[in-house]
Residue, then its C-alpha position, 0 to 999 in steps of 0.5 A: x681925829x687921826x688913827x691911834x696905834x697901841x699894840x698891833x691895832x688901829x682905830x678911826x672914827x666910823x664912816x657911813x660906808x662902815x655901817x654895813x660891816x657895823x651892823x653885821x658884827x653886831x648881828x653876828x652876836x645876837x644868836x650867842x644870847x651873851x651880848x645883846x638883848x636884841x633877839x632878831x637881827x637888825x637892819x642897817x637902815x634902822x641904825x642910821x639915827x644911831x649912827x649919826x647920834x655918834x658925833x666925834x666931839x661928843x660920842x665917837x664911833x670907832x672901828x678897827x680895820x683888819x689887814x684887808x681893810x675889812x671892819x673887824x670890830x667897833x666901839x661906841x660911846x653912847x648917852x646914858x639916860x639922855x638928859x643934860x645932867x648925865x653928859x659926863x657919863x657915857x655907856x661904852x659898847x664893844x663888838x668884835x668880829x667872831x674871828x678876832x675875839x680873844x686876841x686882845x682887840x677888846x682889850x685895845x678898845x676899852x683901853x683907848x676909850x678910857x684914855x680918850x674919855x677926857x677929851x669929850x668931857x666923860x668922867x664916867x664910863x659904864x659897861x652894861x653886860x649880861x651876868x653870864x657874859x663872863x669874858x666881858x665882865x672880866x675884861x671891864x674888871x681887868x681895867x678896874x671897873x667895878x660893879x655898880x649895879x646888878x639887876x637880877x633877871x631883868x632880861x629874858x632870852x629864850x625863856x631864861x631870865x638873865x641878870x644885867x650887871x652895870x660896871x662903872x669907872x670914874x676917869x681920873x683928872x676930870 
């Protein structure tokens, strides 16, 4: 896949040598307890199978590079529920380097994912977002994702029970 350009950002398929940066960005979000249910940092080795599960033709993993060539964000399309009948549904995950948040990068990646989904035979996109992560909920809502499920108090982060909200969107034309 060639790089795509809209706005001031471009993305490309992730390569194995990007995995260190992908994991570093992921790990940087853990302490906030806003984005992931992981409570301790993960290792690069623990993400190798996950990385290889992201194939360009079915479930791509994209990265965005900053001006100096460093990875500043990433987006993954992941299988939902892992059964063949759900192959047209993908969960989206967006992770941004701390220095690039609130600059339109998340909006860019989500827009690109919506546009790209039909090319990988995905007709339904999902976002799993903590109920206290208002910026992410607002981002998905701004692209007309709807709340399809509210799972109250299913996560426990440092003794605080948190809701998980599942946002969904059907993609026209598929």
